[in-house]
C-alpha positions as CSV (number, residue, x, y, z in Angstrom):
1,M,-47.2,30.4,-3.1
2,V,-46.0,33.8,-2.2
3,V,-43.6,35.6,-4.5
4,F,-41.0,37.5,-2.6
5,L,-40.8,41.0,-3.9
6,D,-37.6,43.0,-4.3
7,L,-38.5,45.4,-1.6
8,D,-35.5,47.6,-2.1
9,S,-36.1,48.4,-5.8
10,R,-39.8,48.5,-6.5
11,P,-40.6,52.1,-7.7
12,T,-43.6,53.9,-6.2
13,A,-44.3,57.4,-5.2
14,A,-43.9,56.4,-1.6
15,S,-40.6,54.6,-2.1
16,S,-38.8,56.9,-4.5
17,G,-38.9,60.0,-2.3
18,N,-40.9,63.2,-2.3
19,I,-40.7,63.6,-6.1
20,F,-44.0,65.6,-6.4
21,G,-43.5,67.8,-3.4
22,A,-46.1,65.8,-1.5
23,G,-45.7,65.6,2.3
24,C,-45.4,62.4,4.3
25,N,-49.1,62.0,5.0
26,E,-49.9,62.5,1.3
27,Q,-47.4,59.9,0.3
28,V,-48.8,57.4,2.9
29,A,-52.3,58.0,1.5
30,F,-51.2,57.5,-2.0
31,A,-49.4,54.3,-1.2
32,A,-52.4,53.0,0.7
33,R,-54.7,53.7,-2.3
34,E,-52.3,51.9,-4.6
35,S,-52.2,48.9,-2.3
36,S,-55.9,48.3,-2.6
37,S,-55.4,46.6,-5.9
38,T,-51.8,45.2,-5.3
39,R,-52.2,44.1,-1.7
40,N,-48.5,45.4,-1.3
41,L,-48.0,48.5,0.8
42,I,-44.6,50.2,0.5
43,L,-43.8,53.0,3.0
44,R,-40.0,53.0,3.0
45,K,-37.8,56.0,3.7
46,L,-40.7,58.2,4.9
47,D,-39.1,59.2,8.2
48,L,-42.0,57.5,10.1
49,D,-41.7,57.1,13.8
50,H,-44.8,54.9,14.1
51,V,-46.8,52.5,12.0
52,P,-49.6,54.6,10.3
53,A,-53.2,53.8,11.2
54,V,-53.9,53.1,7.6
55,V,-51.8,50.0,7.8
56,I,-54.0,48.5,10.4
57,E,-57.0,49.1,8.2
58,K,-55.5,47.0,5.4
59,E,-56.5,43.6,6.7
60,N,-55.9,41.9,3.4
61,L,-52.3,43.0,2.9
62,L,-49.9,40.4,1.7
63,S,-46.7,42.5,1.8
64,L,-45.7,45.4,4.0
65,D,-42.5,47.4,3.6
66,L,-41.7,49.8,6.4
67,S,-37.9,49.8,5.9
68,Y,-35.6,52.7,6.7
69,N,-37.9,54.7,8.9
70,K,-37.6,55.5,12.6
71,I,-40.2,53.1,14.0
72,G,-39.4,52.0,17.6
73,Q,-42.1,49.4,18.2
74,L,-44.9,47.6,16.4
75,P,-48.5,48.2,17.6
76,V,-50.2,45.1,18.9
77,N,-53.2,45.7,16.5
78,L,-50.9,45.1,13.5
79,S,-52.2,41.6,14.2
80,S,-55.3,42.6,12.2
81,C,-53.2,42.1,9.1
82,S,-53.3,38.4,9.6
83,S,-52.9,37.7,5.9
84,L,-49.5,39.2,5.8
85,E,-46.8,37.1,4.2
86,V,-43.9,39.5,3.8
87,L,-42.8,42.1,6.4
88,N,-39.8,44.3,5.9
89,L,-38.7,46.3,9.0
90,E,-35.0,46.8,8.0
91,G,-33.3,49.9,9.2
92,N,-35.7,51.0,12.0
93,K,-35.2,51.6,15.7
94,I,-36.9,48.5,17.1
95,S,-35.0,47.5,20.3
96,E,-37.3,44.8,21.7
97,W,-38.4,41.6,20.0
98,P,-42.1,42.1,19.0
99,G,-43.1,38.5,19.7
100,A,-46.7,39.2,20.5
101,V,-47.2,40.8,17.0
102,F,-45.4,38.0,15.2
103,A,-47.4,35.4,17.0
104,A,-50.6,36.9,15.5
105,L,-49.3,36.8,11.9
106,P,-49.6,33.0,11.2
107,N,-49.0,33.4,7.4
108,L,-45.7,35.3,7.6
109,Q,-43.2,33.8,5.2
110,R,-40.6,36.5,4.9
111,L,-39.3,38.6,7.8
112,V,-36.6,41.2,7.5
113,L,-35.4,42.8,10.8
114,A,-31.8,43.7,9.6
115,S,-30.2,46.8,11.1
116,N,-32.4,47.2,14.1
117,P,-31.0,47.8,17.6
118,I,-32.7,44.6,19.0
119,Q,-30.9,44.0,22.3
120,E,-32.1,40.4,23.1
121,L,-33.6,37.5,21.3
122,P,-35.8,35.5,23.8
123,S,-35.1,31.8,24.1
124,K,-38.3,30.9,22.2
125,C,-38.5,33.9,19.9
126,F,-38.8,31.8,16.8
127,S,-41.4,29.4,18.0
128,C,-44.3,31.4,16.5
129,L,-42.4,31.7,13.1
130,T,-42.6,28.1,11.9
131,S,-44.1,29.2,8.6
132,L,-41.1,31.4,7.7
133,K,-39.2,30.7,4.5
134,S,-36.9,33.7,4.7
135,L,-35.4,35.4,7.8
136,D,-32.9,38.3,7.9
137,L,-31.4,39.3,11.2
138,S,-28.2,40.9,9.8
139,T,-26.6,43.6,11.9
140,I,-28.9,43.4,14.9
141,S,-27.3,43.9,18.3
142,A,-28.6,40.7,19.9
143,R,-26.9,37.4,19.9
144,L,-28.7,34.2,18.8
145,P,-30.5,32.3,21.6
146,L,-29.2,28.9,22.7
147,P,-30.6,25.8,20.8
148,P,-33.2,24.8,20.0
149,A,-34.0,28.1,18.3
150,L,-33.3,28.2,14.5
151,S,-34.1,24.6,14.0
152,I,-37.7,25.2,14.9
153,M,-38.2,26.9,11.6
154,T,-38.1,23.7,9.6
155,I,-39.2,25.1,6.2
156,L,-36.7,28.0,6.2
157,E,-35.1,28.5,2.8
158,E,-33.2,31.7,3.3
159,L,-31.3,32.7,6.4
160,R,-29.2,35.9,6.7
161,L,-27.1,36.4,9.8
162,R,-24.6,38.8,8.5
163,R,-22.5,41.0,10.8
164,M,-23.9,39.4,14.0
165,R,-20.5,39.0,15.8
166,L,-20.8,35.2,15.4
167,Q,-17.7,33.4,16.6
168,E,-18.9,29.9,15.9
169,F,-20.8,28.4,13.0
170,P,-24.5,28.0,14.2
171,S,-24.8,24.3,14.2
172,E,-28.6,24.4,14.3
173,V,-28.5,25.4,10.6
174,F,-27.7,21.7,9.7
175,A,-31.2,20.8,10.7
176,L,-32.7,23.1,8.0
177,G,-32.9,20.7,5.1
178,R,-34.6,23.1,2.8
179,L,-32.1,25.9,3.2
180,R,-31.1,27.4,-0.2
181,V,-29.4,30.7,0.9
182,L,-27.1,31.1,4.0
183,D,-25.4,34.4,4.6
184,L,-22.9,34.4,7.4
185,G,-20.7,37.2,6.1
186,Q,-18.8,39.7,8.2
187,N,-18.6,37.7,11.3
188,S,-15.7,36.2,13.2
189,L,-15.9,32.6,12.1
190,S,-12.7,30.6,11.9
191,H,-14.0,27.1,11.2
192,I,-16.7,25.6,8.9
193,P,-17.8,22.2,10.2
194,S,-17.8,19.2,7.9
195,E,-21.5,18.8,8.5
196,I,-22.0,21.6,6.0
197,S,-22.5,18.7,3.5
198,S,-25.8,17.9,5.0
199,L,-27.4,21.1,3.4
200,K,-28.2,19.3,0.2
201,S,-30.5,22.1,-1.1
202,L,-27.9,24.9,-0.5
203,E,-27.5,27.1,-3.6
204,E,-25.7,30.2,-2.1
205,L,-23.3,30.3,0.8
206,D,-21.7,33.6,1.9
207,I,-18.9,33.3,4.4
208,S,-17.0,36.3,3.2
209,D,-15.1,38.6,5.6
210,N,-14.5,36.1,8.3
211,S,-11.3,34.5,9.8
212,I,-11.5,31.2,7.9
213,M,-8.1,29.7,7.0
214,S,-9.3,26.4,5.5
215,L,-12.5,24.7,4.1
216,P,-13.6,21.2,4.9
217,P,-13.4,18.8,1.9
218,E,-17.0,17.8,2.6
219,L,-18.1,21.1,1.2
220,G,-17.2,19.7,-2.2
221,L,-20.1,17.2,-1.8
222,L,-22.4,20.2,-2.5
223,E,-21.0,20.5,-6.0
224,T,-24.4,19.7,-7.7
225,S,-26.4,22.2,-5.7
226,L,-24.2,25.1,-4.6
227,Q,-24.1,27.8,-7.3
228,A,-22.4,30.7,-5.4
229,L,-19.7,30.4,-2.8
230,K,-18.5,33.8,-1.5
231,L,-15.1,33.6,0.3
232,D,-13.6,37.1,-0.2
233,G,-12.0,38.6,2.9
234,N,-10.8,35.4,4.5
235,P,-7.1,34.4,5.2
236,L,-7.5,31.1,3.2
237,K,-4.3,29.2,3.0
238,S,-5.4,25.7,2.1
239,I,-6.5,26.5,-1.5
240,R,-4.2,27.9,-4.1
241,R,-5.1,31.4,-5.5
242,S,-5.3,29.9,-9.0
243,V,-8.2,27.7,-7.8
244,L,-10.0,30.4,-6.0
245,D,-9.8,32.7,-9.0
246,R,-11.7,30.1,-11.1
247,G,-14.8,30.4,-9.0
248,T,-17.3,28.2,-7.1
249,K,-17.3,25.1,-9.3
250,A,-13.5,24.9,-9.4
251,I,-13.3,25.3,-5.6
252,L,-15.9,22.6,-5.0
253,Q,-14.2,20.2,-7.4
254,Y,-10.9,20.8,-5.7
255,L,-12.3,20.2,-2.2
256,K,-14.1,17.0,-3.4
257,L,-10.8,15.6,-4.6
258,K,-9.4,16.1,-1.0
259,L,-12.0,13.7,0.5
260,P,-10.6,10.5,1.9
261,Q,-10.9,7.7,-0.6
262,P,-12.7,4.5,0.5
263,A,-10.3,1.6,1.1
264,S,-10.3,-0.8,-1.8
265,S,-11.4,-4.3,-1.0
């Protein structure tokens, strides 16, 4: 089982900036040497405009962090890293979906593409990502493809679609029975479907900064699993402020009480 690293905070010479006065090439070389024992290569914030050749040589890599560079495309021979389980490409300049590369990474479990100017998501773009457990597409330019798309990734546990200009709740999410984290913050949602209760494994739901005025009572059925419900920045009118201020459990209990009661025999 892969352990998802905190790719934003792990301190290395390559990730913490040019603290020893070393140039980019030297930092890449240092990180590559370090990865020989850890199998985790971190090359974030190095102003890279391409994937260094040393990456392709690391065929046994488990985790690769190329976040916050200036990379515009992935080389096809990145497929040599077929053991890769975690790939972080956040904050680059990728504008086309690198489907051919992803198709050659059968063990990929976590993919972060947030904050890339991807213009289009092909209709079957997720068909080669059925092993994914975590996907982050936040703040990309493209819109979600028409169904079936997300529902193909049946073992997905974490899905982040923050700031994607969504106007409707992506109903395909309800087919993802293992989903634990769902982030739909900073969109234009106005309605949460009652089918949200089907996500029995959900532990965190972020629907902050949308246009939601009410919540379905069925959300209260997730009282035993849902630990964090983020609602800030919504014009909620159906729940008293005193309830909202008491946090997730109080909100879920309040909603559960609003469910229609079965008729007595």
